[in-house]
C-alpha positions in Angstrom: -60.5 83.4 75.2 -58.7 84.7 72.2 -55.5 82.3 73.3 -58.1 79.2 73.3 -59.1 79.3 70.0 -55.4 80.1 68.7 -54.6 77.0 70.1 -57.1 75.2 68.0 -56.5 76.6 64.7 -53.0 75.5 65.6 -54.5 72.2 66.1 -56.7 71.9 63.3 -53.4 73.5 61.2 -51.3 70.5 62.5 -54.0 67.9 61.4 -54.6 69.2 57.7 -51.0 68.8 57.3 -50.7 65.1 58.7 -53.4 64.4 56.4 -51.7 65.9 53.3 -48.8 63.6 54.1 -50.5 60.3 54.9 -52.4 61.3 51.4 -49.0 61.9 49.6 -47.6 58.5 51.2 -50.8 56.6 50.4 -50.3 57.7 46.7 -46.8 56.7 46.4 -47.5 53.5 47.7 -50.3 53.1 45.0 -47.6 53.9 42.1 -45.0 51.6 43.4 -48.0 48.8 43.4 -48.8 49.6 40.0 -45.2 49.9 38.6 -44.4 46.4 40.2 -47.5 45.0 38.6 -46.7 46.3 34.8 -43.5 45.0 35.2 -45.1 41.3 36.4 -47.3 41.5 33.4 -44.9 42.2 31.3 -42.5 39.8 32.0 -45.5 37.4 31.6 -46.1 38.5 28.5 -42.3 38.2 27.3 -42.4 34.6 28.6 -46.1 33.5 27.0 -45.4 35.1 23.6 -41.5 35.1 23.2 -41.2 35.5 19.4 -43.7 38.9 19.7 -40.9 39.7 22.3 -37.7 38.7 20.5 -35.5 35.2 21.0 -34.9 34.3 24.4 -30.9 34.2 25.0 -29.7 30.5 25.2 -26.6 29.0 26.0 -23.4 29.1 23.4 -23.6 25.9 21.4 -20.1 24.6 20.8 -18.7 24.2 17.5 -18.6 20.5 16.6 -15.0 19.1 16.1 -14.9 17.3 12.3 -13.7 13.8 11.9 -10.1 14.2 10.7 -9.8 13.0 7.0 -7.6 9.9 6.5 -4.3 9.7 4.8 -6.0 8.4 1.5 -8.6 11.3 1.7 -6.1 14.2 2.0 -4.8 12.5 -1.0 -8.4 12.5 -2.6 -8.9 16.4 -0.9 -5.5 17.3 -3.0 -6.5 15.9 -6.3 -8.4 17.9 -9.2 -8.6 14.5 -11.2 -12.3 12.9 -11.7 -11.1 9.5 -11.8 -8.4 9.6 -9.3 -8.7 6.7 -6.5 -7.0 6.3 -3.4 -5.2 2.7 -3.1 -4.5 2.0 0.7 -2.2 -1.1 1.9 -2.7 -2.9 5.1 -1.9 -6.8 6.2 1.0 -7.7 8.7 3.9 -5.6 8.9 3.0 -3.3 6.0 2.8 0.2 6.8 3.3 1.8 3.0 1.0 4.9 2.4 -1.6 5.2 0.1 -1.1 6.4 -3.0 -3.1 8.1 -5.8 -4.2 6.2 -9.2 -5.9 6.7 -11.6 -9.1 4.6 -13.0 -9.0 2.4 -16.0 -5.3 2.7 -16.0 -2.8 0.2 -14.8 -1.5 0.3 -11.3 1.5 2.0 -11.2 4.5 1.2 -9.6 2.6 -0.4 -6.4 5.2 -0.7 -3.1 7.2 -4.0 -2.4 7.1 -4.0 1.3 10.7 -5.7 3.4 10.5 -7.4 6.7 13.5 -9.0 8.1 13.7 -12.9 7.4 10.4 -12.8 5.4 9.7 -12.5 1.3 7.0 -10.3 0.1 4.2 -12.6 -1.4 1.8 -9.7 -3.3 -1.1 -7.9 -3.0 -4.2 -9.1 -3.2 -7.7 -7.9 -3.1 -9.0 -9.0 0.0 -7.2 -9.5 3.5 -8.7 -14.0 2.8 -6.8 -13.8 -0.5 -4.0 -12.6 0.9 -4.1 -15.2 3.7 -4.6 -18.0 0.9 -2.0 -16.3 -1.3 -4.6 -16.8 -3.6 -2.9 -15.7 -7.0 -6.0 -15.5 -9.2 -6.9 -12.5 -6.8 -3.3 -10.9 -7.0 -3.0 -7.4 -8.5 0.0 -6.0 -10.2 0.9 -3.2 -12.5 -0.7 -6.2 -15.2 -4.2 -5.0 -13.7 -6.7 -1.9 -14.3 -7.5 0.5 -11.6 -11.0 -0.3 -10.6 -12.4 1.8 -7.5 -15.3 2.1 -5.3 -16.3 5.6 -4.3 -12.9 6.5 -5.3 -11.0 3.9 -2.5 -9.7 0.7 -2.3 -7.8 -1.4 0.0 -5.2 -3.9 -1.3 -3.8 -6.3 1.5 0.0 -8.0 1.4 1.2 -11.6 2.1 4.4 -12.7 3.4 6.3 -16.2 2.3 9.6 -17.3 3.6 13.1 -17.7 1.9 12.9 -21.5 2.2 9.1 -21.9 0.3 10.4 -19.8 -2.5 14.0 -21.7 -2.6 12.0 -24.3 -2.8 9.1 -22.9 -5.8 12.4 -22.3 -7.3 10.3 -20.6 -9.9 11.8 -19.9 -13.6 10.3 -16.4 -15.6 10.3 -17.3 -19.1 10.5 -13.7 -21.1 9.2 -14.1 -24.3 10.7 -12.5 -27.2 8.4 -11.4 -30.4 9.5 -9.5 -33.6 7.3 -9.2 -36.3 3.8 -10.5 -37.6 1.8 -12.0 -40.6 -1.0 -12.5 -41.6 0.5 -15.7 -43.8 -0.2 -19.0 -42.5 2.7 -20.0 -44.7 4.5 -17.5 -43.4 7.3 -15.0 -45.0 9.8 -15.7 -47.9 12.2 -13.1 -46.8 15.6 -13.1 -44.8 14.6 -12.8 -41.7 11.5 -15.4 -42.2 12.1 -17.5 -38.7 11.4 -13.2 -36.8 7.7 -13.3 -38.4 4.9 -15.3 -35.9 1.9 -16.2 -37.8 -1.3 -13.8 -36.3 -3.4 -16.7 -35.6 -0.3 -18.3 -33.8 0.0 -15.6 -31.6 -3.7 -15.7 -31.3 -3.5 -19.0 -30.2 -0.5 -18.6 -27.7 -1.9 -15.4 -25.7 -5.2 -16.9 -25.1 -3.2 -20.1 -24.1 -1.6 -17.6 -21.0 -4.8 -15.8 -20.4 -7.1 -19.3 -20.0 -4.0 -20.8 -17.4 -4.2 -17.4 -15.8 -0.7 -17.0 -15.6 0.7 -14.1 -13.9 2.3 -11.3 -16.0 5.3 -9.7 -14.1 6.2 -5.9 -14.0 10.0 -5.3 -14.6 10.0 -3.8 -10.9 8.6 -7.1 -9.8 11.5 -9.4 -12.1 13.8 -6.9 -10.0 12.7 -7.5 -6.6 12.1 -11.0 -7.4 15.7 -11.7 -9.2 17.2 -10.0 -5.1 15.2 -12.4 -3.9 12.7 -9.9 -1.8 9.3 -10.5 -3.6 7.5 -14.6 -4.4 6.4 -14.9 -8.3 4.0 -17.9 -9.1 5.1 -20.9 -10.7 3.6 -19.4 -13.8 4.8 -16.2 -14.6 5.5 -15.2 -17.8 6.5 -11.3 -19.8 5.8 -11.1 -22.9 8.0 -8.9 -25.2 8.4 -7.4 -28.6 11.3 -6.0 -30.3 11.3 -2.7 -33.1 7.7 -1.8 -32.5 7.4 -2.7 -36.2 4.4 -2.0 -37.9 3.0 -5.5 -38.1 3.6 -5.4 -34.3 1.0 -2.1 -33.8 -1.6 -3.0 -37.1 -2.1 -7.0 -36.3 -0.4 -7.8 -32.8 -1.4 -4.9 -30.7 -5.3 -5.8 -31.4 -4.8 -9.4 -30.2 -3.1 -8.0 -26.9 -6.1 -5.8 -26.5 -8.7 -8.5 -27.1 -6.7 -10.8 -24.3 -6.2 -7.9 -21.9 -2.3 -9.4 -21.2 0.4 -6.9 -20.1 3.2 -6.8 -23.0 6.3 -4.2 -23.3 7.7 -3.6 -26.9 11.3 -2.1 -27.0 11.2 0.4 -28.9 14.3 2.3 -31.3 13.0 6.0 -30.9 15.1 7.0 -33.4 12.4 5.2 -36.0 9.3 5.6 -33.3 8.5 8.1 -31.1 4.8 7.7 -30.5 2.4 7.2 -27.5 1.9 3.7 -26.3 -0.6 2.1 -28.6 -3.0 0.3 -25.4 -2.9 0.3 -21.7 -1.3 -2.8 -22.0 1.8 -2.4 -23.9 4.4 -0.5 -22.4 6.8 0.9 -23.8 10.8 0.8 -23.1 14.2 1.6 -25.2 15.5 -0.9 -27.6 18.1 2.1 -28.0 17.9 5.7 -29.8 20.2 5.3 -32.4 22.5 2.0 -31.7 19.8 -0.9 -33.8 23.2 -0.1 -36.6 26.5 -2.0 -36.9 29.0 -0.2 -36.0 33.1 -0.2 -37.2 32.9 -4.4 -36.8 30.2 -5.4 -38.0 28.3 -5.8 -35.1 26.1 -3.0 -33.1 26.6 0.3 -32.1 26.6 -1.0 -28.5 29.8 -2.9 -28.6 31.6 -0.3 -30.7 30.6 2.9 -28.9 31.9 3.9 -25.5 30.1 3.8 -22.5 30.1 7.7 -22.5 28.6 7.5 -26.3 26.0 4.3 -24.8 24.6 6.6 -21.9 24.0 9.5 -23.9 22.3 7.6 -25.9 20.4 5.5 -23.3 19.6 9.4 -22.2 17.9 10.4 -25.6 15.7 7.3 -25.7 14.4 7.4 -22.1 13.4 11.1 -22.4 11.4 10.2 -25.6 10.1 7.6 -24.1 9.7 8.9 -20.7 10.9 5.5 -18.7 14.4 4.1 -18.2 14.2 0.7 -16.0 15.1 -1.8 -18.7 16.0 -1.8 -22.2 17.0 -4.7 -24.9 20.5 -5.0 -26.7 20.3 -4.5 -30.3 20.6 -7.8 -32.5 21.7 -9.0 -28.6 24.9 -7.7 -28.4 26.7 -6.7 -25.5 29.8 -6.5 -23.2 31.2 -5.2 -20.2 31.4 -1.5 -22.0 27.5 -1.5 -23.1 26.5 -3.0 -19.6 28.5 0.6 -18.1 27.0 2.4 -20.5 24.1 1.5 -18.9 24.6 2.0 -15.2 26.2 5.3 -16.1 22.4 6.3 -17.9 20.5 4.6 -15.0 19.3 1.4 -16.5 19.0 -1.3 -14.0 17.5 -4.2 -16.4 18.9 -5.7 -20.2 17.1 -7.9 -22.1 19.5 -10.3 -24.1 18.5 -12.8 -27.2 20.4 -15.6 -25.5 17.9 -18.6 -24.6 17.5 -19.3 -20.9 15.2 -18.3 -17.7 15.1 -15.7 -15.4 15.8 -17.1 -11.6 16.8 -15.5 -8.5 20.2 -14.4 -8.9 20.6 -13.6 -12.4 22.4 -11.2 -13.8 20.0 -7.9 -14.5 21.9 -6.4 -17.3 22.1 -10.2 -19.3 18.2 -11.3 -18.7 17.5 -14.5 -20.8 15.0 -14.7 -23.0 12.6 -17.5 -24.8 12.7 -16.6 -28.6 9.3 -17.2 -30.8 10.1 -18.4 -34.2 7.9 -18.6 -36.7 6.2 -22.0 -37.3 6.4 -22.6 -32.8 3.3 -25.1 -32.7 1.2 -24.2 -29.6 2.1 -27.6 -27.8 6.0 -26.5 -28.4 5.1 -23.1 -26.7 3.5 -24.6 -24.0 6.7 -26.9 -23.0 9.2 -23.3 -23.3 6.7 -21.5 -21.3 6.1 -24.5 -19.0 
């Protein structure tokens, strides 16, 4: 009987342990369910309100590649000049790199391309102008730089050596000296040197109205070499000595007509900057506008070394070499050698004539403008 009771108590004890285990397992299962539900709710909450839970990670966006600067834009980027203008060049067989020019100033040292079997015919404002060789749209160092958005493109044109030879262009270099307000002229020994300012105005007015082309000295050099074609109506305007009457009377007329001129300056006497954007200042020597031992100019009395030294001094004052005018028109082989030694390429004489292809660059002829020259005589001289 006692044994039976112990067995019953044992069975009840096992049953209680089993129930306790089952209760524990059920509690653990409930906790797991609760944890899962909470996780789901949180996930849904983040998806529904990303701003409250912080930004949702996104895939990295690649950095855009910047467009490379053109050669012209690179020039502008490296310049602090607010008036800088990047000039680009286009056309058949034109590979010249862009240049920085200054708006409001004359174009400076525009390139002159080369091509075998062809002659360069200049730069033009548009492709159509280049194709038609429209002289009125031809651009050179006689023109002021004007850009849109700090950039401009010039278009090159070509012609043939045969066409250049057939045109047979002859370029007059006009030579002025002093000026007067007296229609009757001056009465001193240099009377013929003076030009009545009214005549000068009429002469420049004619050149402007007829739209004569005004070559630069670089262009004249290339024309002589046969590398550049110049229009039939081309002319170069020069003044000797930079006399006070040139500065006071003539330069305002030059400015009014906006025509490129060259003033040959005796730098011992005058060293001021150019009085106008349309006036190039070039050398009339530094101290050779004086008589030498034989009564002629020092230019034909001094040695080549002395001449070169004088011309170097003059060039340093003016900031340019390129071309000079012989004092009194006196020159010889020694004078030419002195100029070469100093790095000068061209020299203007007082010999009457016109510049053509093949002309001696150190003996450029000229058209002297004397007092009393009528407009019809002037027109006949310039062609």
